[in-house]
N, C-alpha and C positions, 0 to 999 in steps of 0.2 A: 504494498498501500503507500509505501514511503516514498518508492521511485516512481510509482504511478501520479502521486499527488503533487508531489516536489517540482514536478516539471511544470505545473501551472501557474508557481509563484510568481514568477515574471508578470503572467498576463492578471491575474485576480492575486491583489493582495491576502485576501484572508487563509490562501493554502501557504502563505510563506510562515506561518506557525509551524508546520512538518520541519521547516528547516532548522528547529530548535528542538537541543537535547532533552531538555527539560519538558517541553512539553510532550516530547514522545514518551519518556521515563515516563508521565503521568500515564499517557494512555496505554501505554506498556500494561503496568501496574493495573489498573480496572478489566482491561480488555483480559488477562492471566486468572484474576481473579472472578470474572465471570465464566471462564472457560468450565475452572473448576465448580464452581456450584453448579452450572446448568449440567453437568455430564458428570460430575462425581458419582450422586448417587446410582446412577445406571452402571456406572464402573465397579461401587461396591457389589452391587447385586450379583452381578457378573462371576466377577471374582469368588467373592459367597458359595455361587452354586458349582462354580469350576475345582476349588478348592475343596469343598467337603470338610476336614476338619477345621482349616487354615493354617494360622503358622504354629510350628509344634513348639510349645514351653520349654526351656530349660527346668532339667529334674529337680536342681544343684539349686534352683534361683529361688529368691523370696517365694513365702506361701501365697502371698496375693494375688501371686501372676497366674496361680492355675485357673482363676475365674474369666481371665482373658481366652482360655483355651477355646477354638474355633472361628476367632478373631480373623478374618481373613486379612494377607500383606500383599507386597507390591503396590502398596500406593504412591509409589513414584510414579507409577505410571499416570498417575492426578496430575501430578506436580508436572511432569516433563512435557505432557500435551498442553499446559497453560504456558509454559515457557518456551514451548517449540512456537507453539501456535501464535502469541505474542509479537514475539522476536522477530519472526517470517513478516506481518504484518507491519510493525512499528522501528526495525532496524534496519539499518543502510548496509544491506547486505553486500556491498560493495569493498565491506572494510576484511582485511584477512585477522585483525584481530577479534570479529565476530565470529568467525566461522573456528576460528582456532579454540575459542572457548565451547562453540556448537559442538564441535567436535568431540573435546573429553566429554561433554557432558549425554552424548549420546552414547559415546563408546564405553564410558564408565557405567550408563545406565543398562547397558545390554549386558555387560557383566553383571551386574548384579539381579537382573532378572535371571538371568542362567541360574545363579547362584541361590534365589530364591524359588525359582522353579525345584530347583533338586533339593532344596528344605522340605517344601512342601510335598512333592513327591514320595521323599523317600521320609518323611514324617521323622528329620533327625535336625537338629541345631546344625550339625555339620554342612557344611557348602560343599562349594567346589574346592579344589586342591588348593591350598593358601597360593604353595610354592605359582602355580598355573596362574592364577588370578592377578598375583604378584605381576609376573613376567607380563601380562596381557595388558595390565595399567600403563606399566614401564614402556611399550612398545607404545602406547597410543599417546603419552604424557610428550614423548619424544617428537613423535610427528607437530603435538603442538607446540612442543618448543622450538621447533625446526621454523615451524611459519612465524611466529614469533619473532625470532630472529631475522627471518626474511622481511618481517614486514617494519622492524626498525633499521636504524642505521649505525653502522658497525662504528668505532667500537663499544657504542652507547646500547645498544642491543645484547650484547653478550656481557654486562656488566652487571654487578650486584652492587647497590647502592647502601647505604646505611643509614638509619632514622635519627635524628639529632646534629645530624654533620651535614654539612649544606654541600660541600665541595669532596666527600671523599666517594672515590669509587674503585673498583677492585675487578679488575679487566680480567675477564675469565675464558674466553676465546671459546672453542669448542667446548671446553670443559663446563662452559653454562648450560650446555642440553643436560648431563645428568644432576646437577646442581636444581635445575628445574624441575626434571622428572621426581625428584626426592620431595621438593615442596607440593606438588600436583598429586604424587601420587601420597605422598602424608596426609594431607588436606582430606583425599577424598577417605582413606581407611580411617582417621581420626573423628569424623563425622558417623561414620559408620559405626564406632564403638559405641560413640555419644547418644545413638537412637536405639533405648532400651525402656523408656518410661514413655508411656502417652504424652504427647506434647514437647517432649525433654530436649529433641534434636532439631525441629523446625523452628523453635522459636529463637533460639542463638544463629541459625542459620539466616534469619531473615535481619536479627540484630548485624549478623557479619558482613549480610547484602550491601543492606542500608549505609555502612560504612565505607563499603568499598563501592559503593556507586557515589559517595561524597568525593572520594581520594580519585576516582575515575575521572570525574568530569574535572575536576581542579586539577589532576596531573594533566592531563587533554587539553586544556585551555591555557595560551600561552602568557595570557595576561594576569592570571592567578597565579600560574605557577611562578611567575617572575615574582608576583609581588609575597609570596612565601616563602620564595626559597628554596621550592624544590625542585627536583629534574624536571623535566616537562616530556612528556612522553604523546608525541603528534599522533593522533587517532585513536587515542585509546579513551577518551571521553564517550565515544558509541556505546561503551560497554557498559557505561550507566544507561542504557536502556533494558537493556538484558537482567542486570541486576534490580530494576523496577519489576520486571515479569517477574522475577524469582520472587520477590516481595508479595507480588501481588498472589501468585500460587501456593505461597506458603501459607498468607493469611486463608484463602480457600480451603485449603488441605485442614489447618489448625481447625476450622469449623467441624471436620467430621473425624479429625484425631484428637481432638479435648477430648480427658479422662469422662465418663470411658470411652475410650476408642470403637469408633466404627470400622477404622482400617489400620493397621499400621503401614512408617512407609517403606517398610523394610529396604534390602540392599541396594532395590532398584532407583528409590530417591536419594538415602544417604551417601551412597558412592556416588552420583552424579553431581549431586550439589555439593560436595565436599568437594569433587574435583574442578567444577566450574569455579567456585571461589579460588580454588588452588591457582588455576591458571589467569585467573582477573589479576592476582596479585604477581605473578610472573610479568604478565604484562605489562603492569604500570610501575614495576621496578618496585614496589613496598612487599618482598617474599618475608622481610626481615619483620616487619610491621603487621605481618597476619599472624607470626605466633604471638604478638600482642591480641591482636583482635582476637582471633580464635584463639586465647589461649585455655579457655574452658577446654576446648577439644583437644588440644594440647595434653591438660591434663588427663582428661577421660584413657589417652591414647599412655601417655606416663605409667599410668596407673596397671596397666595390663602388662607394658616392660618389666615393671618391676616387680609386680606378682611371680611373674614366671620366671624371671630370672633369678629372684631369689630364694623363689622353692626348687628351681635345677641345682640350686647352690649348697642348700639347707635343709631342704624339705618341711621348712614352714612357710608360711602367709606371711604378707605385711600388713594387706588388707582381710577384713572378713569374706570380702567375695570382690572379685573386679569384672569390669569397670567399676570405677570409683563410687558413679550414681547408686550399685548395687550395696557397697558396703556401709553407705548411712540409709539404705533400706532395710540393712542387716541389725543398725544400730537403735531402731524404734522408730525415724524418721517415716511419715508419713509420704506417699507417690505426688502429690502434690507439693508437699512442703519442697521435696528435692526438686521438684520441676523448677518451682517458682524461686525459691533458693539458687540454681544454678543461673539461670534467667537474669537473675539481679546480677550475680557474679560477670554475665556475658555482656551486660550494660553498661557497668562499671570500667571490664577490659576495655571495650569499644570506646569508651571516652578517653583514657588513656592512650589507646592506639591513636585516634583521630588528632589527640593535644601532640603528637611528633611531627604533625603538619606545619607548624606553628614553632617550636621549641628547635629551632635551629641556632 
């Protein structure tokens, strides 16, 4: 729709609004939310019929989770339909940055879908082999990293920037690709580990999307970038439209995922959303800031790494259960307490991350 309508801007001034990223971001947000609201119920009904017993519940998990048996998964299909449909309507599809992000979103979503399908058909919480999944994720991320390098200008496009320092750049050359892959794959799997309670993952994802929407808009605008003394990344402002679509689809999904959830996001959604945010961070040169804004996701991932590593070395556990949100459930926190308190943490971390734009 952007390509069709913007061509009339020179003749009819009313169409000039389609040239503004802010207008199209708002349009993408509303459109994606409407898509999920409209088609969500039919998708949930279809998945419930096809999946039968729904997503399997971990036998060693909190006792309160057993009442969720039969809830369908793969809710990420709802989110992705909203993001993709809205992005195709409102985003400038001539941007390589847009296609790099959409490529990772679709690719990671496909991996997550197959993982969810395996879990449902086998009625086991163990899905696709971790090694196979990581290999596919790294291959997809490598293609996206290559597109991002090609879309930018050397040597900046293959450099790593640092928050709080306006002139510090680490030129990585081709080594930028494995670093970018680590960020993208790490983000995807960190969000995946966070998705364990009703509404827990989608809230921080929307917060991170909103934060990076601001970052992409400012970093992609030469005037704002110069004023804030951040590195100007031409063309990345268009990613703000995609992130608006993420927020809209997230709001629509939360309507159905709010406790008690009518559907779970599943790996289909969590991998796709995490990969999307990670790719945006790489494109806007705010990879390190992602670790701050997405600090909740980092905490969830670290809790699993620490738990597994410590258990292998000593045979004992650090947490009552990992990821860490289950640890607090085991301590007696209700599911709603965990979710809301984790959302508060995500908001605080997002504000800290955004403060790096001015503290130079």
